[in-house]
Wavefront OBJ file of the C-alpha trace (Angstrom):
o trace
v 0.000 0.000 0.000
v 2.991 2.293 0.572
v 3.958 2.030 -3.098
v 0.413 2.977 -4.163
v 0.397 6.048 -1.886
v 3.928 7.136 -2.870
v 3.294 6.809 -6.585
v -0.091 8.525 -6.325
v 1.558 11.402 -4.439
v 4.274 11.756 -7.077
v 1.670 11.791 -9.863
v -0.435 14.442 -8.080
v 2.579 16.701 -7.468
v 3.913 16.337 -11.017
v 0.440 16.863 -12.476
v -0.282 19.991 -10.435
v 3.147 21.549 -11.097
v 2.854 20.983 -14.856
v -0.729 22.319 -14.869
v 0.428 25.408 -12.948
v 3.082 25.971 -15.619
v 0.471 25.562 -18.363
v -1.918 27.981 -16.624
v 0.757 30.622 -16.098
v 2.565 30.349 -19.436
v 0.079 29.309 -22.132
v -2.564 31.523 -23.729
v -6.021 30.006 -23.366
v -7.201 28.156 -26.478
v -4.261 29.235 -28.641
v -2.096 26.357 -29.924
v 1.633 26.734 -29.343
v 3.272 24.406 -31.897
v 5.962 22.096 -30.515
v 6.227 19.615 -33.411
v 4.775 21.163 -36.549
v 1.511 19.548 -37.696
v 1.684 16.898 -34.925
v 1.907 18.267 -31.364
v 0.961 21.570 -29.755
v 0.496 22.887 -26.265
v -3.058 24.242 -26.113
v -4.532 25.346 -22.794
v -8.138 24.170 -22.505
v -10.389 24.102 -19.452
v -12.434 20.900 -19.774
v -15.604 20.962 -17.649
v -16.650 17.495 -18.829
v -15.420 13.972 -18.296
v -12.725 12.168 -20.259
v -12.201 13.545 -23.754
v -14.727 16.327 -23.174
v -17.777 14.079 -22.714
v -20.591 15.963 -20.949
v -18.749 19.270 -21.406
v -21.927 20.907 -22.710
v -23.731 20.246 -19.421
v -24.921 23.518 -17.823
v -22.638 24.825 -15.033
v -25.270 24.106 -12.368
v -25.091 20.411 -13.260
v -21.293 20.169 -13.176
v -21.462 18.816 -9.636
v -22.862 15.641 -11.261
v -19.559 15.280 -13.126
v -17.678 15.588 -9.829
v -19.943 12.982 -8.191
v -19.409 10.628 -11.153
v -15.655 11.106 -10.750
v -15.856 10.316 -7.038
v -17.990 7.255 -7.826
v -15.368 6.029 -10.296
v -12.719 6.537 -7.629
v -14.818 4.432 -5.225
v -15.063 1.629 -7.770
v -11.291 1.797 -8.228
v -10.772 1.621 -4.471
v -12.909 -1.533 -4.336
v -10.909 -2.982 -7.218
v -7.669 -2.085 -5.436
v -8.761 -3.903 -2.292
v -9.423 -6.988 -4.400
v -6.258 -6.831 -6.548
v -3.535 -5.536 -4.265
v -3.184 -8.456 -1.823
v -1.982 -10.862 -4.509
v -1.396 -8.517 -7.454
v 2.180 -7.710 -6.556
v 4.117 -4.686 -7.724
v 2.377 -4.346 -11.122
v -1.041 -3.945 -9.487
v 0.353 -1.482 -6.941
v 1.991 0.605 -9.683
v -1.197 0.571 -11.763
v -3.332 1.627 -8.792
v -0.869 4.347 -7.783
v -0.986 5.809 -11.299
v -4.784 5.642 -11.456
v -5.373 7.103 -7.990
v -2.805 9.852 -8.533
v -4.319 10.807 -11.882
v -7.853 10.767 -10.525
v -6.827 12.895 -7.534
v -5.031 15.392 -9.790
v -8.130 15.880 -11.928
v -10.399 16.075 -8.856
v -8.202 18.854 -7.478
v -8.770 20.763 -10.727
v -12.539 20.256 -10.504
v -12.553 21.554 -6.934
v -10.359 24.563 -7.784
v -11.637 25.567 -11.225
v -14.820 23.611 -11.919
v -12.967 22.083 -14.878
v -9.848 20.048 -15.639
v -6.766 21.778 -17.046
v -5.807 20.093 -20.343
v -2.935 21.195 -22.586
v -1.306 18.284 -24.458
v -2.731 18.494 -27.969
v -1.880 15.870 -30.614
v -3.079 16.060 -34.218
v -2.117 14.528 -37.530
v -3.612 15.240 -40.940
v -7.376 15.265 -40.363
v -7.172 13.489 -36.998
v -7.251 15.466 -33.771
v -7.043 13.779 -30.376
v -8.785 15.667 -27.541
v -6.363 17.613 -25.356
v -5.257 15.854 -22.171
v -2.834 16.232 -19.251
v -0.357 14.370 -17.020
v -3.160 12.976 -14.805
v -5.001 11.592 -17.830
v -1.770 9.968 -19.015
v -1.188 8.350 -15.615
v -4.748 7.015 -15.557
v -4.401 5.598 -19.086
v -1.084 3.889 -18.340
v -2.438 2.532 -15.044
v -5.559 1.103 -16.702
v -3.430 -0.445 -19.466
v -1.171 -2.078 -16.850
v -4.215 -3.452 -15.012
v -5.676 -4.800 -18.232
v -2.371 -6.504 -19.136
v -2.155 -7.998 -15.655
v -5.691 -9.336 -15.890
v -5.060 -10.799 -19.358
v -1.835 -12.488 -18.279
v -3.175 -13.932 -15.034
v -4.756 -17.344 -15.140
v -8.318 -17.473 -13.814
v -8.736 -19.434 -10.570
v -9.613 -23.070 -11.078
v -12.976 -24.224 -9.808
l 1 2 3 4 5 6 7 8 9 10 11 12 13 14 15 16 17 18 19 20 21 22 23 24 25 26 27 28 29 30 31 32 33 34 35 36 37 38 39 40 41 42 43 44 45 46 47 48 49 50 51 52 53 54 55 56 57 58 59 60 61 62 63 64 65 66 67 68 69 70 71 72 73 74 75 76 77 78 79 80 81 82 83 84 85 86 87 88 89 90 91 92 93 94 95 96 97 98 99 100 101 102 103 104 105 106 107 108 109 110 111 112 113 114 115 116 117 118 119 120 121 122 123 124 125 126 127 128 129 130 131 132 133 134 135 136 137 138 139 140 141 142 143 144 145 146 147 148 149 150 151 152 153 154 155 156 157
């Protein structure tokens, strides 16, 4: 459990520092090209869920988004209780990444009513929704969990 807490703490700190830099140095909504026609830094305040889902919800209903986020965190906590005792280091790393990312985005929701996104990838006609360090940690953590579950033999009856 110490590894989960330590990794989650590192993710939250890194996420919040990088978001502070984005908020203080990037113009809102204006792409700053890093790799021409592929990657830009674009500061966007995302009031919705992952990839902007539910972002058109009226501001008075945004608390629902926060409650959904807390509910997802509760489900993850239940999953952690089930996986961590015999999941070893991979499960602990995955949970630390997921919890840290979720906490980083919840901090944004509490502070700003929206999540700070700024990593903006695009190629030809394709444009991936902007995301942040917390989103990346969550994605990597979920991928690690999925790999662990696929590689683990189901218990024999």
